[in-house]
C-alpha positions as CSV (number, residue, x, y, z in Angstrom):
1,X,0.0,0.0,0.0
2,X,1.6,3.3,-1.1
3,X,-0.7,5.7,0.7
4,X,0.3,7.6,3.8
5,X,-1.3,6.1,6.9
6,X,-1.8,7.8,10.3
7,X,-2.8,6.0,13.5
8,X,-3.3,8.6,16.1
9,X,-5.8,10.6,18.1
10,X,-6.8,14.2,18.4
11,X,-7.5,16.7,15.6
12,X,-4.8,19.3,16.3
13,X,-2.6,17.4,13.8
14,X,-5.3,18.0,11.2
15,X,-5.6,21.8,11.4
16,X,-4.5,24.9,13.3
17,X,-8.0,26.3,13.9
18,X,-11.7,25.5,13.3
19,X,-15.0,27.1,12.4
20,X,-18.4,25.8,13.5
21,X,-21.9,27.2,12.8
22,X,-24.2,25.0,14.8
23,X,-24.6,23.5,18.3
24,X,-25.8,20.0,18.1
25,X,-25.6,17.5,15.3
26,X,-28.4,15.6,13.6
27,X,-26.2,12.5,13.0
28,X,-26.4,11.9,16.8
29,X,-23.5,9.5,16.9
30,X,-23.2,7.6,20.1
31,X,-19.5,8.0,20.5
32,X,-19.4,11.8,19.7
33,X,-17.0,13.7,21.9
34,X,-18.6,17.1,21.1
35,X,-21.9,15.7,22.3
36,X,-20.4,14.4,25.6
37,X,-18.7,17.8,26.2
38,X,-21.9,19.8,25.4
39,X,-23.9,17.7,27.8
40,X,-21.3,17.8,30.5
41,X,-21.1,21.6,30.5
42,X,-24.9,21.8,30.1
43,X,-24.9,23.5,26.7
44,X,-27.1,20.7,25.3
45,X,-28.9,17.6,26.7
46,X,-29.1,14.0,25.5
47,X,-32.6,14.7,24.3
48,X,-31.9,17.9,22.2
49,X,-28.4,17.2,20.9
50,X,-29.7,16.1,17.6
51,X,-31.5,19.5,17.1
52,X,-29.0,21.7,15.3
53,X,-29.2,25.3,16.5
54,X,-27.6,27.9,14.2
55,X,-25.2,30.4,15.6
56,X,-26.2,33.4,13.5
57,X,-23.1,35.4,14.6
58,X,-20.8,32.8,13.1
59,X,-22.7,33.2,9.8
60,X,-22.8,37.0,9.6
61,X,-19.3,37.8,10.8
62,X,-16.3,38.4,8.5
63,X,-13.4,36.0,8.3
64,X,-9.8,36.9,7.8
65,X,-6.8,35.0,6.6
66,X,-5.5,32.8,9.4
67,X,-2.2,31.0,10.1
68,X,-2.4,27.4,9.1
69,X,-5.3,25.3,7.8
70,X,-8.9,25.7,9.1
71,X,-11.0,22.6,9.8
72,X,-14.7,23.0,9.0
73,X,-16.7,21.9,10.8
74,X,-15.6,20.1,14.0
75,X,-18.7,19.8,16.3
76,X,-21.5,19.3,13.8
77,X,-21.8,17.9,10.3
78,X,-22.7,19.3,6.9
79,X,-26.2,18.0,6.2
80,X,-29.1,19.0,4.0
81,X,-30.3,21.1,7.0
82,X,-27.0,23.0,7.4
83,X,-25.7,23.0,3.8
84,X,-26.9,26.5,2.8
85,X,-25.1,28.3,5.7
86,X,-22.1,26.0,5.5
87,X,-21.5,26.9,1.9
88,X,-22.1,30.6,2.6
89,X,-19.4,30.6,5.4
90,X,-17.0,28.4,3.5
91,X,-17.1,30.9,0.7
92,X,-16.2,33.7,3.1
93,X,-13.4,31.7,4.6
94,X,-12.0,30.7,1.2
95,X,-12.3,34.3,-0.2
96,X,-10.0,35.4,2.7
97,X,-7.3,33.1,1.2
98,X,-7.6,30.3,3.8
99,X,-7.0,26.6,3.1
100,X,-9.8,24.5,4.5
101,X,-10.1,20.9,5.6
102,X,-13.8,20.0,5.0
103,X,-14.7,17.2,7.4
104,X,-18.0,15.3,7.1
105,X,-19.7,12.0,7.1
106,X,-20.5,12.7,3.5
107,X,-24.0,13.1,2.2
108,X,-23.8,12.8,-1.6
109,X,-26.2,15.7,-2.3
110,X,-24.2,17.9,0.0
111,X,-20.8,17.0,-1.4
112,X,-22.2,17.5,-5.0
113,X,-23.3,21.0,-4.1
114,X,-20.1,21.9,-2.3
115,X,-18.1,20.8,-5.3
116,X,-20.2,22.6,-7.8
117,X,-20.6,25.9,-5.9
118,X,-17.0,26.1,-4.6
119,X,-15.1,24.7,-7.7
120,X,-13.1,27.9,-8.1
121,X,-11.5,27.3,-4.7
122,X,-10.5,23.7,-5.4
123,X,-6.8,24.3,-4.7
124,X,-7.7,25.5,-1.2
125,X,-9.9,22.6,-0.2
126,X,-9.2,19.1,1.0
127,X,-12.1,16.8,1.9
128,X,-11.7,14.5,4.9
129,X,-14.6,12.0,4.8
130,X,-15.4,10.0,7.9
131,X,-16.1,6.4,6.9
132,X,-15.8,4.2,9.9
133,X,-17.2,0.8,8.7
134,X,-17.9,-1.2,5.6
135,X,-21.0,-2.7,7.4
136,X,-24.2,-0.7,7.4
137,X,-25.7,-2.3,10.5
138,X,-22.8,-1.0,12.6
139,X,-23.0,2.4,11.0
140,X,-26.8,2.5,11.8
141,X,-26.1,1.7,15.5
142,X,-23.2,4.0,16.2
143,X,-24.0,6.8,13.7
144,X,-27.8,6.5,13.5
145,X,-28.7,9.4,11.2
146,X,-25.5,9.6,9.1
147,X,-25.4,8.3,5.5
148,X,-24.8,4.6,4.8
149,X,-21.6,3.2,3.5
150,X,-22.4,3.2,-0.2
151,X,-23.4,6.9,-0.1
152,X,-20.2,7.8,1.6
153,X,-18.2,5.8,-0.9
154,X,-20.0,7.5,-3.8
155,X,-19.2,10.9,-2.2
156,X,-15.5,10.0,-2.0
157,X,-15.5,8.9,-5.7
158,X,-17.2,12.1,-6.8
159,X,-14.8,14.4,-5.0
160,X,-11.8,12.4,-6.3
161,X,-13.0,12.3,-9.9
162,X,-13.6,16.0,-9.8
163,X,-10.0,16.6,-8.9
164,X,-10.3,17.6,-5.2
165,X,-7.8,16.5,-2.6
166,X,-9.4,13.6,-0.7
167,X,-8.5,12.0,2.6
168,X,-10.3,9.6,5.0
169,X,-10.9,9.3,8.7
170,X,-11.6,5.8,10.0
171,X,-12.1,7.2,13.5
172,X,-13.2,5.3,15.3
173,X,-12.8,2.1,13.4
174,X,-15.9,0.0,13.9
175,X,-14.8,-3.3,12.3
176,X,-12.4,-5.7,13.9
177,X,-10.4,-5.7,10.7
178,X,-10.5,-2.3,8.9
179,X,-8.2,-3.5,6.1
180,X,-11.1,-4.5,3.7
181,X,-12.5,-1.0,4.2
182,X,-9.1,0.6,3.6
183,X,-8.6,-1.4,0.4
184,X,-12.0,-0.3,-0.9
185,X,-11.4,3.4,-0.2
186,X,-7.7,3.5,-1.1
187,X,-8.1,4.0,-4.9
188,X,-10.0,7.3,-4.4
189,X,-7.8,8.8,-1.7
190,X,-5.2,11.3,-2.8
191,X,-3.9,12.3,0.6
192,X,-3.9,10.5,4.0
193,X,-6.0,7.8,5.7
194,X,-6.3,8.2,9.5
195,X,-7.3,5.3,11.8
196,X,-8.2,5.7,15.4
197,X,-9.9,3.7,18.1
198,X,-13.1,4.6,20.0
199,X,-12.5,6.2,23.4
200,X,-14.8,6.2,26.4
201,X,-16.7,3.1,25.5
202,X,-19.3,3.4,28.3
203,X,-23.0,2.8,28.3
204,X,-25.8,2.9,30.8
205,X,-29.4,1.8,30.6
206,X,-28.9,-0.2,27.4
207,X,-30.7,-3.3,26.1
208,X,-29.1,-6.7,25.7
209,X,-29.1,-6.1,21.9
210,X,-27.2,-2.8,22.4
211,X,-24.8,-4.4,24.9
212,X,-23.2,-6.6,22.2
213,X,-22.2,-3.6,20.2
214,X,-20.3,-2.1,23.2
215,X,-18.7,-5.5,24.0
216,X,-17.6,-5.9,20.4
217,X,-16.1,-2.4,20.4
218,X,-14.1,-3.0,23.6
219,X,-12.8,-6.2,22.0
220,X,-11.6,-4.6,18.8
221,X,-10.0,-1.7,20.7
222,X,-7.8,-4.0,22.7
223,X,-4.1,-3.6,22.3
224,X,-3.9,-7.1,20.9
225,X,-6.2,-6.3,18.0
226,X,-4.6,-2.9,17.4
227,X,-1.1,-4.6,17.1
228,X,-2.6,-7.0,14.6
229,X,-4.0,-4.1,12.5
230,X,-0.6,-2.4,12.6
231,X,1.1,-5.5,11.3
232,X,-1.4,-5.8,8.5
233,X,-1.0,-2.2,7.4
234,X,2.8,-2.4,7.4
235,X,2.8,-5.3,5.0
């Protein structure tokens, strides 16, 4: 495999700063760190996290050139609900001369519109698509309102074919062996592939059916399994 692989944690290695427009995220991923922090500091609740609330000040403000790359967004996703304002602000940020890492669990319609409306800024944009499993039933459990695998794959193909820089985040990896997923994505990745394990695998008041997902995740995040993955990638 000739691609550059990264196995790490934290997003500071991805960009120098970030821009967000909403509190909450309709994907409602069970492992979401932004969700945990928002609930912990009483900015949102478990019940209303999936309701995306627009920060109008972040939309109407001006954006200057910043040092380093900007990640957009980090605490919500680009969805059909948020797309209009996301493109509006991306245009402002790019007009100021910034380079942007666009991070999303990609919705094909959203990616299509970003590409078509921001084509003139292509040299300043890199997509980083989060694709955590090749298996839809795991995606539905952990990322209940995010697109399925095939839609994310088609989004990656579209961005790659239109000449945009593409990269992948398999964070957290949801399959015991992420190599089949990597091999399927690899032909359409021009930059890096990042792999990371799930942190804080805790759950309360769950059903027996849900329990098996958490037990499986603890198993695949064991150091024994991670060493096995590392050996496979290095081949």
